[in-house]
N, C-alpha and C positions, 0 to 999 in steps of 0.2 A: 724072417723077414716080413713077411706078408702080415705076420700077425703084430708085429712092432709098428708096421706102417698102419694098419688098421687102428691100433692103439693110438698113436699118434695124432691119426685122424678125427677118431674119437675124442680125444682130448682137446683137440682144436675145437671141434663141434661144440663139447660140451661148455666149455669155456667161453666160445661165440654165444651160445644160447643162455649162457647165465648171465653174461653182460645184458644181452637184449631183455633177459626178465628182470634184472634187477634195476635197469634204467625204466622198464615199463611199472615197476614197483613204486621207483623214486617219482616218476611222474605221477603216479595216481595217488601218492602220498602228497605231492606239492598242490595237487589238484583238489584234494580233500580239505587241506590247509586253506587254501584260497577262498574255497566254498564255505567254511568256515567264518572266516574273516568276512566275507561277504555278507555271510547272515547275520555275524554281529554289527556291522555297519549298518544293515537294512533294519535290524532291531532296535539300534541306538536311533536312526532316523525316525522310525515309526513312534518311537518312546518321545521323541521332540515334540512330534506333531501332536500326539495324546496330550502331552502335557499342555501344550499351546490351546489345544481344543479347550481342556478343561477349566484353564485359566480364563479364557473369553467366555465359557458358558457360566462361571461363578461372576464375571464382570457384568454379563448381559443380566443374570439374576438381581444383582445387585443394582443394576439400572431399573429393571422392572418393577421392583420392589419401591424403589426411589418414585416413580412415576406414579404407581399406585397410590403412596403416601401422599405426593403432592395433588392427585387426583381427590382424594379424600378431602385435604385441606381447601381446594377448591369448591365441591360439594358443600363443605360445611361455610365456607364465605357465601355461596349461592343461597342456602338455606337461611342465612341471618339475613342476606341481602332481601328476600323474600318476605320474611318476617317484618321487617324494616317497612319495606312497602305496603304491605297490610296493614301496620299500624298508622303509617303517614296517611292511608287513605281512611282509616275509620277515624283519624282525627280531623283530617278533611271534612268529612262527612257531618262530623259532631261540630265543627265550626260553623260551616254551612246552615246547620240545623240552627245553633245559636244565632247566628246574622238573623235569620229568617225570624225566630222568636225575638229578638231585641226589641226593647222598647225605649224611644226617647225621652220620654218624660218621667220625671223622678214620681217616685212611689207608683206609677202605674196605675192610678184609679180609673181614670178613662184611658184606655191603651191606644198609643200613637205609634205606629199606624195600625189601625183597628185589624184584627184577625178574625175573621166569622169561621171559627173552628167548625162549629155545627153544620155551615154551608159546604164548606170544604171537606169536610170529613169523607165525602162519596167520592172527591176527586184526588183526595191526598191519599197517599199510602206511605205509612211510617216505616222506616226502614227493616223493623224487627219484625214487620208482618212476612217478609219474604223468607225468614231465618226457619220459620216453622215449616214450610213449603218442602 
């Protein structure tokens, strides 16, 4: 009889320990599934941010290229403006020289107003003299 009682107690203990072991195993399985789901959610969240960053980087690169092209156009306009200013200044100098050398008499046999180039040569510096310097 004592063997039967021991066997009954052992059976009860094995059953109780089996329930605890099964419950613990089930709990670990659920924790592993929850951890996997959390890892998937985190990966999806990170993937979303990565896509957003890549999209913003490509937009930023496109904007930088547009800015660079606009600066190129601006520099071309500045260069053409400088060229036109130089041409304008050259034409003004030519006009000034022409008005200086203008004769108001027809035929210019006797220059009016008279220009004494020989005497003014010492004081007068032609604009082409400075180009060779």
